[in-house]
C-alpha positions as CSV (number, residue, x, y, z in Angstrom):
1,X,66.3,112.9,200.0
2,X,69.2,112.9,197.3
3,X,68.9,109.1,197.3
4,X,64.8,109.1,196.6
5,X,65.5,111.4,193.8
6,X,68.6,109.4,192.2
7,X,66.1,106.4,192.3
8,X,63.3,108.4,190.6
9,X,65.9,109.1,187.6
10,X,67.0,105.4,187.3
11,X,63.3,104.3,187.1
12,X,62.3,107.1,184.7
13,X,65.5,105.9,182.4
14,X,64.6,102.0,182.4
15,X,60.9,103.1,181.9
16,X,61.9,105.4,178.8
17,X,64.5,102.9,177.3
18,X,61.9,100.1,177.6
19,X,59.0,101.9,176.3
20,X,60.7,102.9,172.9
21,X,60.3,99.7,171.1
22,X,56.7,99.7,172.2
23,X,55.9,102.9,170.9
24,X,57.3,102.0,167.2
25,X,56.1,98.4,167.0
26,X,52.3,99.8,166.1
27,X,54.0,102.3,163.4
28,X,55.8,99.4,162.0
29,X,53.1,97.2,162.1
30,X,50.8,99.7,160.3
31,X,53.4,100.4,157.5
32,X,53.6,96.8,156.8
33,X,49.7,96.5,156.5
34,X,49.8,99.5,153.9
35,X,52.7,98.0,151.6
36,X,50.7,94.4,151.7
37,X,47.4,96.3,150.5
38,X,49.3,98.7,148.2
39,X,49.9,98.4,144.4
40,X,53.3,97.3,143.0
41,X,54.3,101.0,142.2
42,X,53.2,102.0,145.8
43,X,55.0,99.1,147.1
44,X,58.5,100.0,145.3
45,X,58.2,103.9,146.6
46,X,57.3,102.7,150.2
47,X,60.3,100.4,150.2
48,X,62.4,103.1,149.0
49,X,61.4,105.5,151.5
50,X,62.1,102.8,154.3
51,X,65.7,102.4,152.9
52,X,66.0,106.2,152.6
53,X,65.3,106.3,156.3
54,X,67.9,103.2,157.1
55,X,70.6,105.5,155.2
56,X,70.5,108.4,158.1
57,X,73.8,109.3,159.3
58,X,73.7,107.4,162.4
59,X,73.0,104.0,160.3
60,X,75.9,105.0,158.3
61,X,78.2,105.1,161.1
62,X,76.7,101.9,162.4
63,X,77.4,99.7,159.0
64,X,80.8,101.4,158.4
65,X,81.7,100.1,162.0
66,X,80.6,96.3,161.2
67,X,82.1,96.3,157.6
68,X,85.0,94.1,156.9
69,X,87.8,95.8,154.6
70,X,86.4,93.7,151.5
71,X,82.8,94.9,151.9
72,X,84.2,98.8,152.3
73,X,86.1,97.9,148.8
74,X,82.8,96.6,147.1
75,X,81.0,99.7,148.3
76,X,83.2,102.2,147.2
77,X,83.1,100.4,143.6
78,X,79.4,100.3,143.6
79,X,79.1,104.2,144.5
80,X,78.4,105.4,140.8
81,X,80.3,108.8,141.5
82,X,83.4,107.9,143.5
83,X,86.9,108.2,142.2
84,X,87.4,104.3,142.9
85,X,84.3,103.3,140.8
86,X,86.0,105.4,137.8
87,X,89.2,104.0,138.0
88,X,87.6,100.8,138.2
89,X,85.7,101.0,135.1
90,X,85.9,97.9,132.7
91,X,87.6,98.0,129.2
92,X,84.3,97.8,127.4
93,X,83.2,100.9,128.9
94,X,86.4,103.1,128.1
95,X,86.5,101.8,124.5
96,X,82.9,103.5,124.2
97,X,84.1,106.7,124.8
98,X,84.6,108.8,121.4
99,X,87.9,108.6,119.8
100,X,90.2,112.0,120.1
101,X,89.5,114.4,116.9
102,X,93.1,113.7,115.8
103,X,92.3,109.9,115.3
104,X,89.3,110.3,113.2
105,X,89.6,110.3,109.4
106,X,88.9,113.7,107.9
107,X,85.4,114.1,105.7
108,X,86.1,113.5,102.3
109,X,89.8,112.1,102.8
110,X,90.6,108.7,101.6
111,X,90.8,105.9,104.1
112,X,94.3,104.2,104.4
113,X,93.0,101.2,102.6
114,X,92.2,103.5,99.6
115,X,95.4,105.3,99.8
116,X,97.3,102.0,99.5
117,X,95.1,100.8,96.7
118,X,95.8,104.0,94.7
119,X,99.4,103.6,95.3
120,X,99.1,99.9,93.7
121,X,97.2,101.0,91.1
122,X,99.5,103.6,89.9
123,X,101.6,101.4,87.4
124,X,98.3,100.0,86.1
125,X,97.1,103.7,85.3
126,X,100.7,104.4,83.7
127,X,100.2,101.5,81.3
128,X,96.4,102.5,80.5
129,X,97.5,106.0,79.8
130,X,100.6,105.2,77.6
131,X,98.5,102.9,75.9
132,X,96.1,105.4,75.2
133,X,98.4,107.9,74.2
134,X,100.4,105.9,71.7
135,X,97.4,104.4,69.9
136,X,95.8,108.0,69.5
137,X,99.1,109.1,68.0
138,X,99.1,106.0,65.4
139,X,96.8,106.2,61.9
140,X,96.4,104.2,59.3
141,X,100.1,104.8,57.9
142,X,101.4,103.1,61.1
143,X,103.3,100.1,59.9
144,X,101.4,96.8,60.5
145,X,104.5,95.3,62.4
146,X,104.4,98.0,64.6
147,X,100.6,97.5,65.4
148,X,101.6,93.6,66.0
149,X,104.3,94.6,68.8
150,X,101.9,96.9,70.3
151,X,99.1,94.2,70.5
152,X,101.7,91.5,71.9
153,X,102.3,93.9,74.9
154,X,98.7,94.5,75.4
155,X,98.3,90.9,75.6
156,X,101.3,90.4,78.0
157,X,99.4,93.1,80.3
158,X,96.4,91.4,80.1
159,X,97.6,88.0,81.4
160,X,99.6,89.6,84.2
161,X,98.3,89.1,87.9
162,X,95.6,91.6,88.3
163,X,95.6,94.5,91.2
164,X,93.5,93.5,94.0
165,X,92.1,96.4,95.8
166,X,89.9,96.6,99.2
167,X,87.9,99.6,98.2
168,X,84.9,98.4,96.0
169,X,85.0,101.0,93.4
170,X,88.6,100.7,93.0
171,X,88.2,97.0,92.6
172,X,85.7,97.2,90.0
173,X,88.2,99.8,88.1
174,X,91.1,97.5,88.7
175,X,89.4,94.8,86.4
176,X,88.4,97.2,84.0
177,X,91.7,98.3,83.4
178,X,93.0,95.0,83.1
179,X,90.0,93.9,80.5
180,X,90.6,97.1,78.7
181,X,94.1,95.6,77.7
182,X,92.6,92.7,76.2
183,X,90.0,94.5,74.4
184,X,92.2,97.4,73.0
185,X,94.3,94.6,71.8
186,X,91.9,92.7,70.0
187,X,90.9,96.1,68.2
188,X,94.6,96.8,67.3
189,X,95.0,93.3,65.8
190,X,91.8,93.8,63.6
191,X,93.0,97.2,62.5
192,X,96.4,95.4,61.5
193,X,94.6,92.9,59.6
194,X,92.9,95.4,57.2
195,X,96.0,96.9,57.0
196,X,98.2,93.9,56.0
197,X,95.4,92.4,53.3
198,X,96.9,92.0,49.9
199,X,94.3,94.5,48.6
200,X,93.6,97.0,51.0
201,X,90.2,98.1,51.9
202,X,90.1,101.6,53.1
203,X,86.6,101.2,54.4
204,X,87.3,98.1,56.3
205,X,90.2,99.6,57.7
206,X,88.1,102.9,58.4
207,X,85.7,100.7,60.6
208,X,88.6,99.0,62.3
209,X,90.2,102.5,63.2
210,X,86.6,103.6,64.5
211,X,86.3,100.7,66.9
212,X,89.9,100.9,68.1
213,X,88.7,104.7,68.9
214,X,85.5,103.5,70.8
215,X,87.7,101.2,73.0
216,X,90.2,104.0,73.6
217,X,87.4,106.3,74.8
218,X,86.3,103.4,77.2
219,X,89.8,103.3,78.6
220,X,90.2,106.8,79.0
221,X,86.9,107.0,81.2
222,X,88.2,104.1,83.5
223,X,91.4,106.4,83.9
224,X,89.0,109.0,84.8
225,X,87.4,107.1,87.2
226,X,90.3,106.0,89.1
227,X,91.7,109.8,89.3
228,X,88.6,110.8,90.7
229,X,88.5,108.3,93.1
230,X,91.9,108.8,94.5
231,X,91.7,112.5,94.8
232,X,94.9,112.7,93.1
233,X,96.3,111.5,89.7
234,X,98.7,108.4,90.7
235,X,99.6,108.3,87.0
236,X,103.2,109.9,86.4
237,X,103.5,111.6,83.1
238,X,106.1,110.4,80.8
239,X,109.2,112.6,80.8
240,X,110.0,114.7,78.2
241,X,111.5,113.2,74.9
242,X,114.9,114.1,73.9
243,X,116.7,113.1,70.8
244,X,120.3,111.7,70.6
245,X,121.7,112.2,67.0
246,X,122.5,108.7,65.4
247,X,126.5,109.7,64.5
248,X,126.9,110.5,68.6
249,X,125.4,107.0,69.4
250,X,127.3,105.5,66.5
251,X,130.5,106.9,67.9
252,X,130.1,106.1,71.5
253,X,129.2,102.3,70.7
254,X,132.5,102.2,68.4
255,X,134.4,103.3,71.1
256,X,133.5,100.3,73.3
257,X,133.2,97.7,70.8
258,X,136.2,96.0,72.0
259,X,134.2,95.1,75.2
260,X,131.5,93.7,72.9
261,X,133.4,91.9,70.9
262,X,135.0,90.1,73.3
263,X,131.5,88.9,74.5
264,X,131.1,87.7,71.0
265,X,134.6,85.6,70.9
266,X,133.3,83.7,74.0
267,X,130.4,82.4,72.2
268,X,132.5,81.7,69.2
269,X,134.4,79.1,71.3
270,X,131.3,77.1,72.2
271,X,130.0,77.5,68.4
272,X,132.3,78.5,65.8
273,X,129.4,79.2,63.5
274,X,127.8,82.0,65.7
275,X,126.7,84.9,63.9
276,X,124.0,87.4,64.1
277,X,122.4,90.7,65.2
278,X,121.3,91.9,68.5
279,X,118.9,94.9,68.2
280,X,119.8,96.7,71.5
281,X,117.2,99.0,72.9
282,X,118.3,101.8,75.4
283,X,116.7,104.2,77.4
284,X,119.1,107.3,78.2
285,X,118.3,109.7,80.9
286,X,119.0,113.5,81.3
287,X,122.2,112.8,82.4
288,X,123.5,110.8,79.5
289,X,123.3,107.8,81.7
290,X,121.8,104.2,80.3
291,X,118.7,103.4,82.6
292,X,117.6,100.2,80.3
293,X,119.4,98.0,78.0
294,X,117.3,95.0,76.4
295,X,116.7,93.2,73.0
296,X,114.3,94.8,70.9
297,X,113.1,91.8,69.4
298,X,112.3,90.3,72.8
299,X,111.4,93.2,75.6
300,X,110.9,91.6,78.9
301,X,107.7,92.3,80.7
302,X,109.3,94.9,83.0
303,X,110.8,97.0,80.0
304,X,110.0,100.9,80.5
305,X,106.8,102.2,79.0
306,X,108.7,104.3,76.4
307,X,110.1,101.1,75.2
308,X,107.3,98.8,75.7
309,X,105.1,100.9,73.7
310,X,107.2,103.0,71.4
311,X,106.1,105.7,69.3
312,X,104.2,104.2,66.2
313,X,106.2,106.5,64.0
314,X,109.6,104.9,64.9
315,X,110.6,101.9,63.0
316,X,113.7,99.9,64.5
317,X,116.5,99.8,62.0
318,X,116.9,96.7,59.7
319,X,119.3,94.4,59.1
320,X,120.1,91.4,56.9
321,X,121.6,89.2,59.6
322,X,119.4,86.9,61.4
323,X,119.1,87.0,65.1
324,X,122.0,85.7,67.4
325,X,120.7,83.0,69.2
326,X,123.1,82.9,72.3
327,X,121.5,84.4,75.6
328,X,125.1,84.4,77.3
329,X,126.6,86.6,74.6
330,X,123.6,88.7,74.3
331,X,123.6,89.1,77.7
332,X,127.2,90.2,78.0
333,X,127.0,92.5,75.3
334,X,123.8,94.4,76.9
335,X,125.9,94.7,80.2
336,X,128.5,96.4,78.1
337,X,125.8,98.9,77.0
338,X,124.3,99.8,80.4
339,X,127.9,101.2,81.5
340,X,128.2,103.4,78.2
341,X,127.6,107.3,78.8
342,X,126.1,109.8,76.4
343,X,126.0,113.4,76.3
344,X,123.7,115.1,78.8
345,X,120.2,116.4,77.2
346,X,119.9,120.1,77.2
347,X,117.5,120.3,80.0
348,X,119.0,117.4,81.8
349,X,115.3,116.0,82.6
350,X,114.1,114.5,79.3
351,X,114.5,110.9,78.0
352,X,116.1,109.4,74.8
353,X,115.3,105.7,73.6
354,X,117.6,104.5,70.8
355,X,117.7,101.1,69.0
356,X,121.3,100.1,67.7
357,X,121.5,96.7,65.9
358,X,125.0,95.2,66.9
359,X,126.1,92.9,64.2
360,X,128.9,90.0,64.6
361,X,130.1,87.6,62.0
362,X,128.3,89.3,58.8
363,X,129.8,92.4,58.6
364,X,131.4,93.0,61.8
365,X,129.3,95.6,63.0
366,X,130.1,97.8,60.2
367,X,126.5,98.5,59.6
368,X,125.6,102.3,60.2
369,X,122.2,101.9,60.9
370,X,120.8,103.4,64.1
371,X,117.4,104.6,65.2
372,X,117.2,107.1,68.0
373,X,113.6,107.4,69.2
């Protein structure tokens, strides 16, 4: 009896296992027929449904068991929410992430390139501001030779290399500053010509002065444009001007005249007929230290603004002696002047400018002509 039951159970199991495929075949055939007859959208939905059923848990176990290690790696990277997918993200995808707030430029703050442009334009703005300041102080009583020196300096600045700015607006203003030197220099020369005429024509001089004022108004507009664009004023105002009494300058120079005379004697060995004057232009800081010493007749391109464009009311002292034409002697004398010390200014912050003509061979520097500016 027991053997018969076991035989029946085994037959039933065999029939059950073999019958399953026969039951699924009609369903699969029917589903394939529906997919063939359906529209493309219906076909997509039906295919997704079949794939979803294939992703059943038992199917996952079967596929994982059959995968190689390389296939498992690729599957982990394809899964969008997995940690491996986030770690394996490409660089361009990471680069698209928004920058931290600290790295973004603040609203209204100039970019680094603009800040660099403003710094580069600082010296140009100082020159333009000093030009406006000096020429506003001048009037129809300003000596023509002073106006000529100012015009020469403006021409020198106009020929210098222009500052190149990355910011378009600052680049335009940089060109305008450079052009303003040339235009204003031409207006100064026109005024000088009207004042230097044998018969002064006050009407013509007044018209030339009005033309200069119009140029200065244009120059001031350019300066304001740069200041507004840079959000700050890169122009450092000229320090306060102090005054050194002429007798103090004369005393300090006479105390050191022996070293200057030695410079001249070296030149005499090469040229026994050497003589002439050296109009020494000095800038003295509030501590009494000489920060600049140069030839007033031939100021260099990098001369301080107080010397490059002196006040129109200050005239250099005159001397009947001709200029001394020996560069080595002039350089030696200027080096002595750079080592001089003058009394400190009262506020220790202001700057004094002085012109002292050193004369050799004619009156052996016994002239007392000195101009303190």
